[in-house]
N, C-alpha and C positions, 0 to 999 in steps of 0.2 A: 229137477229144479236148478241144481248146481250147474248143469249143462246150459241152461237158458241164461244164467247169470254170466257165464263165461262168453257166451256168443254176444250178449249185450255189451260187455266190456271190450270185446274184440272189435265191435262196430264203433263204439263211443270213443275209444282212445285215439284211433286214427282220425276220427272226425274232429276231435279237439285240436289235434296237431294241424290239420288242414285249416281250421278256423284260425288258429293262432298264427300260421304262416300267411294267411290271407289279409289279416288286419295289421295296421301299424298306426303309430301316432306321430304327429308333427308338433313340435314345440314352437312357442312364439319367437325364440332366438335362432331358429334354423329354417332351412329350406331343403327340399328333398328332390333328388333326381332318381327315377326308377330306371334300372338297367335290366335288359333281357339278354342273357348269354354275353354279358359284358358291354353291350351297346345301349346307349340311352334310348328310351321309348317314351313317348307321350310328352306332356308339358311339365315344366318345373312346378312342383307343388310348394306354394308359398304360404297358404292359409293353414293356421294351426287347427288341429282336431284329429278325429279318427278317420283313417283313409283305408282304401281297399286296393289290393294288388293280387296278381296271379300267384298262388303259392308255389314254392319251390322253383319256379321258373324266373320270376322277377326278383330283383334285389334292391333293397333301400340304401341310398347313399346320401348321407346327411352333410349339409354344407352350412357353415356358420353365417349368420346374418349380421352379427354385431361387429363393431370396430375392433380390429385386432392390433396387438402391439408387436413391433419388430425391434429387438434390442440387438444392435450389431456388436461384433467384437472389436476391441481396440486394435488399430493397425498403424504401423509406422509408415510415414510417407513424407516426401520432401516438399518444401514450399518453393516458390519462384526464386526466393533469395537464398536457396540452398541450405535451408535449416530443416533438419529432420525432426519431425514432431509425431507424437502419438495422438491419434484422433479416435474418439469414442463417440458413436452416433446412435440414435434411436429414431424410430418413426412410427406412424400409425397408418393402417391400411384396412381395406374391406374388399369383399368379393362383390364386384359389380356385375359380372357376367358369369353366373354359376356354370352354365353349360361349357363355355370355353375354358373356364377354370378347371372343370372336371376332366375334360378331354386332354388338356395340356399338362396338368399337375397332379390331379386325382386327390391329393390330401394336403393338410396344412404343413406337414413336415417338408414336403417338396417345395411348397411355396415359400417357406422361410429360407430354404437353401437358395432358391432363385433370387429372393430379396437380398440376401447376403452378397451374392455375385454382382447384381446390378447396382445396388446402392453403394457397395464398396468401391466398385469401379468408377462410378460417377463422382463419388467423394474424392477419390484419388486424383481424378482429372481436374476437379475444381480447385483442390489445394495446390496442385502443381502450377496452376495458372495465376496464382495470386501470392503476394508477399504475406509474411506472418502477421503483420500489423492489420491487414485487411481482414484476416480470419479471426483475430482476437477481438477487434473493436466491433461492437454491436451495430452502431449507426454512425453515419459520417457527420451527423450534426451534433453529436454528444460533445459536451464541454465539461469534463470532470474537474473537480476542485484540485488546486495544486497548492502545496505548502509554500507559504510566503517566502521562507528561506530558500527553497529550491528555485522558486520563481526569480528571486533576486540573483541567484547564482546562474541563471540561465539554464536550469536543468529540470527535466521532468515535463517539458513541452512535448505534446503528441504530435506526430507527423500527420499531415493531411492524408485522408483516404478518399478513394473514388467510389467504392461500393460498400464494404462493411460486411460483417458476418451474416446479418439477416438476409442481405441480398444474395450472397453466396449460397445460403441454404435454399433460397427460392430457385436459383439456377439448378441446383442438384435435383430439386423436386420436379422442375419442368422437364429436365432431360431424362430422369428415371421414369416419369409417368408415362411417357411415350412408349418405352420398352415394356413396361409392365402391363400396359393395356392389352398387349397381345396375349397375355395369360389370363385376361378377365379380372385383373386386379386394379383397383383404384387406389393410388397412393395419396393419402390425405395430408400428410405432413412429415417433415424430417428435420431433426435438430442435432446440433453438436452438443453432446452431453459433457464431454471433457476434452480439452486440448492441453497437451503438456509436451515439454521437450523430451526427445528421445534420450534414454539413459546413457547412451554413449557420448552424447554431447552435453548433457546436463552439467557435469562438473566443470566443463570449459565455460559454459554460460555463467555459472556461479562465480568462477574465477574473474570473468570479465565484469560482472556486476560489482564484485568486491573492489576491483581496480578502479572502476568509475567512482564508487563511493569514496574511496580513499582520495582520489583526485579532488572531489567535491570538499571533503574534509580539509585537505591541504589548502584549498582556495580560501575556505572560511578562516583557517588558522592564519594565513598570510594577511587577510583583510583585518582580522582581529589584532594582530601584531602591529600593523600600520596604524590602526585607530588608537591602540594603546600608546604608541610613540607619539602620536599627535597630541593626546591628552596630557602625557607627561611633559612634553615640550611647552604646551600652554600653561601647565602648572608652574613649571620653572620660570617662565617669563613673567607670570603674574606675581610669583613670589619675589622675584628680584625687583619688580616694580614697586610692590608694597614695602619691601625692606628699604629701598632707595627713598621713597617718600617719607617713611618713618624716620630714617636717619637724618634726612634734611630738616624734618620738623623738630627732631631732638636738638640738632645743632642750632636751629633758630631760637628755640626756647632757652638753651644753655647760654647762647650769646646775649639774649636779652637779660637773663638773670645775672650774668657776670657784669653786664654794663650797670645794672641797678646796684649790685653789691659794690662795685667800684665807686659809684657816685656816693653810696652810703659811707664807705670807708674814707673817701676824700673829705666829705663833709664833716665827719667826726674827727678826722686827723687835724683839720684846720681849725677846729673849734677851740681847743686849749692844749696846753702842754701835757696836762694829765691824760687827755684823750689820746694825744700822740704816743705817749709812753704805753698806754693800754693797748693801742693798736700794734705798736712794735712787739709788745709782749705776746699778744694773741697770735700774730703772724709767726713769731719765733716758736711758739708752742706747736703751731701747725707744722712748722718745719721739723721740729723734733719728732712729731708723730709720724711723719712721712719717711724720715731717714734713719730712725733708731727703732730697733726691735730686739728681742732677747738675744739674738745671735750677732748683734752688731758690736764691734770694738772701735772706739773713737780714740784718736791720738790728737790732743789739743794742747795749744800753748796757753799760758796764763793770760796772755793779752787777747785771746779769742773772745768775741762777744758771746759765743755759745758757752764757753767755759765760765764767763762771768755770771750768767744767769743760773747755770747749774750750780755753781759754787755758792751763789747767794741763797740757794734753797736751804743749805745746812746751817747758815749763820743765823744767830738769834736776832729777833726783831728788836728794834729800839723803842 
């Protein structure tokens, strides 16, 4: 009985191995090429499901159906205006001709390497043919907002461009697609992920930017100083005009007042002897007030009118 079991197992186990090697599955996201002794045989299997092949002789080679990503490495390259920049790109691609792809590249690792070579080369050629502003600007019709102060200083205006970054990306796509089609690859898109100055020239660029901003600041300071001088000059002129008009008005008022006071004094003086004496007294007292203070020393004769009035102050009234 044990011998029969061993015989059954000896027959069943190889049969299971043969069945396992004879059947394979195909997913929705892949396509399969069957090779026999390393050479493709039959048609490309694109429909998903359970499939059959010759065990041990034929081999299953799975190829991706989905859109794949290529993320290129950042490379240093010169522009047409001799500025070294670091360009980082990425793209999307898919396998259009599986058989050609399999015969030329075999696997995705080889495809990524080929994409790096071709796209890197075409990117370098495109960058070398254009100036930096063409690569940085997205579209030639773009009109970005400009700070009014910079616009007034005639700074910050963008130079006109003929193509723009988007068109340059299209040129790279067109040139690379022709070369990649020989490997059964369809390039769907390519974009600049990042563009930056090379580290060796970045400090020089920063120094130039600082110098330009300092020139702009100096221009603003000069314009501000000129405007301040103009305002101060207008202020001084207006102040002198106001003071002159006020002084003229004061003199006119004082003249009118003096004339009226003189008329009043004259009328009072001519009215009577007592009024004349009162007038003389008042005027004399005003003179005392103007010429005498605590630090004044007077030397007078007894015949002086000034002495007479002062001496009369101490005499008793009759």
